[in-house]
C-alpha positions in Angstrom: 110.0 103.3 86.7 107.3 105.8 87.0 104.8 104.8 84.4 103.5 102.1 81.9 102.8 101.7 78.3 100.4 99.2 76.7 98.8 98.2 73.7 94.9 97.9 73.7 92.4 96.4 71.2 93.3 95.1 67.5 93.1 96.3 64.1 93.5 94.1 61.4 93.8 94.3 57.6 92.3 91.5 55.2 92.0 91.7 51.7 91.3 95.5 51.5 89.2 95.7 54.5 90.2 96.8 58.2 88.4 95.3 61.2 88.6 97.2 64.6 88.1 95.6 67.5 87.9 98.1 70.6 87.8 97.4 74.1 84.5 97.1 76.1 86.3 97.8 79.2 90.1 98.6 80.5 90.9 99.1 84.1 94.3 100.0 85.3 95.5 100.0 88.8 98.4 100.3 90.8 99.0 97.4 93.1 100.8 97.0 96.2 103.7 94.6 97.5 101.0 92.1 98.9 98.9 92.4 95.5 96.3 95.0 97.3 94.7 97.7 94.8 97.0 100.9 96.3 95.3 103.2 93.7 92.6 102.9 91.0 94.1 104.9 87.9 91.0 104.7 85.4 87.5 106.1 86.4 85.6 103.7 88.8 84.6 100.4 86.9 86.9 101.0 84.2 87.3 102.9 80.9 84.7 101.8 78.4 84.6 101.8 74.7 88.7 102.0 74.3 89.6 102.4 70.8 92.9 100.4 69.7 95.9 102.1 70.3 99.2 102.3 72.3 98.5 103.8 75.6 100.9 105.6 78.5 100.2 106.4 82.0 102.7 108.2 84.2 102.3 108.7 88.1 102.1 112.4 89.0 104.2 113.8 91.5 100.9 114.2 93.3 100.2 110.6 93.6 103.6 109.8 94.0 103.6 111.9 97.2 100.6 110.0 98.3 101.8 107.0 98.3 104.2 104.9 101.1 107.8 103.8 100.1 107.5 100.1 98.8 107.3 97.9 95.8 104.6 98.8 93.3 103.4 97.2 90.2 100.7 98.0 87.6 98.1 95.9 86.6 95.8 96.3 83.3 92.7 94.6 83.0 90.6 94.2 79.7 87.6 92.7 78.2 85.9 92.6 74.7 82.9 94.9 74.0 81.1 91.5 73.9 82.0 90.4 77.1 83.7 86.9 77.7 87.3 86.4 79.3 89.4 89.0 81.0 92.8 89.4 79.8 95.2 90.7 82.8 98.5 91.9 82.6 101.1 93.1 85.4 104.1 95.2 84.9 107.3 94.4 86.4 107.7 95.6 90.2 109.1 98.9 90.6 110.3 100.6 94.0 109.0 104.1 95.4 111.7 105.2 97.9 
């Protein structure tokens, strides 16, 4: 695995209307085997005002060449536009030889 795909935000349909719920902030990070941030993949502080959708990120050859061999995983952290709690999801670990 050299990338990750995930859904963000929500679109709901109800009695002829559509409600769009974007994310207020989305952070995507690459974690090393210890759980430390090896690379921030979104702008510093995270991407803001992210519309609902299916998103994908692939590590480029340039980034892969800068990382040491070992086990890594992606972590996505998101919060709504009104703040509140933060949702955090982690990918399965993968190895860079």
